[in-house]
N, C-alpha and C positions, 0 to 999 in steps of 0.2 A: 806195495807193502801190505796188501789186505790179507795175505796168508800168514803173516808173521804175528807172533804173540807180542804183548806189550814190552816184555823184557828183550825180546829179539829185535824189536824196533829200536830200542835204546842202544843195543849193541851195534846195530847197523849204523845208527847216527854217530856213535863214538868212533867207529872204524872209518867212516867217511871224514870225520874231523881230523883224524890222525893219518890220513892217507899219504902225507908227505914223508912219513917215517918209513924206513925200509924194514925195521924190526920192531915189533910191538910185543911187550911182555904181557902176560895175563894180568899181572898186578897193575900195570899202567892202564890197561883197558878197563879193568874193574873200577879203578879210581875215576876215570873219565865218565863211566856210566853212572857212578854215584854222584858226581858233580852235576851232570846233565839232568838226572832225575831228582836231584836234591834229596837223596837218601842220606839221613844223618847217621844211622847205625851201620853195623856190619863193616867196619873198617878193614878187616882182614879177609873178607869174603872174596871168593874167586868167581870165575865164570863157568857155568855148566857146559861141558863138552857138547852135549846134544844141541843146546841153543847156539853155540858158536859155529858148529858145522852147518846148521841151517843158514846162518848169516853169511858164512863164507860162500856157500853155494848161491845165495841170493845176490850177493855183490858181484860174483863172477859172471852170473847170467845177465843181470839187469843193468848194472852200473859200470861194467867193464873194469872193476877193481879186482884183479886176481891176487889171491893170497894163498900161501901154503902153511899148513899146520905142522908144527914140530913138537916133540915132547922131550924135555931134557931128563936127566937122571933123577931129578927130584920130583918128577911128574908135573912140572910146571909147563903150561902151554906157551909156546912161542909162535907168533904170527909173523910170517915173513912175506913181504911184498914181492911178487914175481914181476920182474921187468922184462922188457923186450930183448935184453942181452943175455937171457938165461940165468938170472940170479938164483933161481931155485936149484940149479945144478951145483951151485957153490954152497951146499948146505953145511952147517956146522957139524963137526964129527959127533956121531952118536945119535943124530936125529933120525926119526923113522917116518917114512912116507909110505902111502898105500900103493902108489903106482909109479911106473917108470916115467921119466920126463917126456918120452915120445908119446905115450898114451894120454898124457895130460895136456898136450899142446892144444888139442881141440877144445877142452873144457876150460883150461887156463886157471885151475885152482887145484889144490892138493889137500886131501884129508888124511888123517892118521890110519894106519893099517890096523888089522884086527887085534894083534898083541898089544900094541900101544894103546889102543882104545880101551881094551880090557883093563890094562894097568891104570889108566887114568880114571875110569869109572869106579874101580875098586878104591882108589884113593879119595874119590869124591865123597865116599861114605863117611870119611872121617874129617872132612873140611866143610866149612859153610860156603854156600854159593848163593849168588843173587838170583831171586826168583820173581815171578809175577806177583806174589803176595807182598813182597817188599814194596813194589810200586803201588799196590792197592792201599797198604798201610800209610804210605806217604800221602796219597790222595785223600784218604779219609781222616788223616790226622794221626792215625796209629794210636797206640796206647801211650798215655802221658807218663812221664817219669814220676814215680812215687818216691818221695824221700822219707826216711825214717822219722824225721822231725814232724811230718804231717800227722802222725798218729796221735790219738788222744792219750794223754798220760793220766793214769789213775792216781788220785791223791790218797795216800795211805792214812791221812787224818780223818777222812770221811768213810770209815769202814762201816758205820752203822747203816749206810744206805744199801749195802749189799747183804745185810743179814736178815 
């Protein structure tokens, strides 16, 4: 795991913990990453496609956990486990893959094709995603919550002090 960034290591850990599931949604994976990393904010944040692709390749090469990436019509990432019985060939309708099943047999994982990747990356501009800085803020304590009641209130009876 030395070539992975901290957020990618968290994603790999979460995928390894969820390996018994055949279909993992982006929301479930992000929730697991937030739980493992103890990130309190960003409840609606997703996973960056670039980070997820690196993690899928890493798991396929090193841990023997083959996954295929799919993109649904709402640009949500679906992660499907590829089994020995050719589960990747039984894709949900409308999912987009980059390669044919025969060319992926050697690598045992599938990433999104160019059009789907472009669609997802353009939609990531308008959504929040989990980043390495989220992990750093968690480790350093982040910015504390400031409440409005913490502010000093000016007493209007002591106006002479300001003149």
